[in-house]
N, C-alpha and C positions, 0 to 999 in steps of 0.2 A: 464765604465758602470755607468749610472746615477741612483742613488737610487730614488725610487718612495716612495711616502708617505706610511708609514706602512710597509716598507720592509727595509732590510739592505743589503748592499753589503759587501762582505767579500773577503779579499785577504789573502790567507794563514791562514784562520781561525780567522783573526782579523777583527773586525768590524771597518769600517771607519766612521760610523755615528751612533749616538744614535737613537733608534727607536722612532717613533712618533705615534706608534700604540695606539689606544684608545680602546683596547679590554676590554671585561667585566672583572670585578674584580674576583680574585680567591677566593677559600673558606677560605684562610688564612687572607684575607683582610676584615675588618669590613665593613658592608654595611649600617648600620644605626647608630643611636646614641649609644654611649658606655653604657653598662649596669651599673646600679648603683652598687657601691661596697657594698659587704656584710659587715654589721657592726659587728665587733668582740667585744666581751666583753672587757672592759677596764682591768678587773682583773679576769682572768679565775679561780683563786683560790677562790675568793669570791663567784663566781657563784657555784662552787662545794660545798662550805661550806653551802650555802643557800639551795641548793637541798638536801644535806645530812640532814640538820635540818628538812626540810619538810618531808622527808621519815621517819625520826626518830619520828616526831610528829604523823604521821599517824600510825606507828607501835604501839606507846603508846596508842593511842585512841582505836585501835583494841584490844590490850591486856586488857585494862580497861573494854571495853564492854564485852569481853569474860569471865571475872572473876566477874562481878557485879552480886549480888544476885537479883533474880527476886522476886518482892513483889506485885503480882497482881493475876488475875485469872489463869495465866499460871503455877504458882508453886512457892513455897517458900522453902528455905533451911535454916535450923538452926542446930547448934551443931558443933561437932569437924570436920566434914567432909567437911566444906565449901570450904576449899582450895583444895580439891580433887574433885571438881565438873567438869562436862563436859557439856558445853552449847550446846544445840541444837542437841544432839545425840539421836538416838532412835526415837520412834514414836511421841514423844511429842516435836517436833522441836520448838525452841523458849524458852523452859524452861531450868532451870539450875537444874540438878539432880545429886546428889552425886553418886560416883562410886558404892557404896554398894547397891543402888536402881537401879536394872537393867531395870525395866519397871513398869508402873502403868496403871490400867484400871479402869474406863474410863480415856482416856488421858486428860491432862489439856486442858480446854476450849471445850471439847466435849459436844454436846447436846444429852441427852439420855432420855429414858422413865422413869417412876416412880419407877421401881425396877431393876436397873442395878446391875450386879455383880461387886463388888469392889475388885480389885486384886492389891497386891503389891508383885512384884517379887524381892526378895533380892538376893544378891550374895551368893554363897556357903559359909557356915561358919557363916551365920547371921540368927537371928530369930527376931521376933518382934510382935507387936500388932497394931490394927487399932483404931483410934479415929475418929468418924464421926460426924461432926457438934458439936464437944465438948463432945460427948458421948463415953466413953470407951466401946468398944465392947468386951464382955466377950469371953475368949478363946474358951469356949464350943459352941459359936455361929459362930465361924470361921472354915474354912477348911484349913488344913495345909498339905503341901507335904514335909515330912522330907527329908533332904539332898538337896532339890532344893531351899529352902528358900521362897516358895510361900505361901502367906497368902491371903485367899479370904473370902468375906462375901457377901451374897445375902439377901437383906431385904425381910422378909416374915412375915406373921401373927405370933404373939407369940414371936418375937425377939425384942430386945431393939429398933431397928429401923425397922419398918415394911414396910415403903415406903417413898419415897421422894416427898415432895410438889414441885410444879413448882418454879424454881429459882436457884440460885447458892448455891452449897453445897461444903463444904471443908472436905477433908480427910487428916488425919495425920497418917503416919506410924512411929511408935516409934520402933527403931531397935537397936540391940546390937550384939556383937560377941557371938556365941554359948557358948564359954567357960567363959563368963562373966554374969553379971546380968543387968537388966534394971536400977536398982538404981545406979550401978557403972559406966556403959559405954553407957547409952542411947543417941542416936542421933535421930533427927527427919527430916522428909521431908513432907511438906504440898503441896497439889495441890487441885485445884477446878475444878468442872465440872458444867454444867447447865442441869437442868431437864426441858424439854419442857412443856408448859402449856397444 
């Protein structure tokens, strides 16, 4: 038997001539230029160290930002409780408020009318007083809810502050534990709000 081009003749399962078939390439054979080799880092340990340092630097920046005192219209903290502050929690997101001051009204940076009610809600076990634009508000001009630590003041005729002019106003709550005194353990938290023209 004479082999034809592209076929083989076999006798007893052994081929007597190599194939000259020019069939299409199989999936295992490359059909184009070889892909560029992927560059591996020369020193994987160095890459891991650099990435670790970048992550550590980001963590430090976040930690510093979270513990930095705010000193603008959004709120200021002073006193012993600075290290126990919680940034951005509660209704006044963006301010740094001590744990003992649960909430304030108006919220920092709020725009309000000329006679807003000023409220400082302190944690249970604390009492305090309000200072508005540098004026100590007498206790008999405030409303207090015993046991809840709420101190409020509404400016009206006949009070030390009867109304607010247009602009920015600052409130300071001076607070201390019920079992102590203002002179011995007072801490403060300041915040500001704006009265519309």
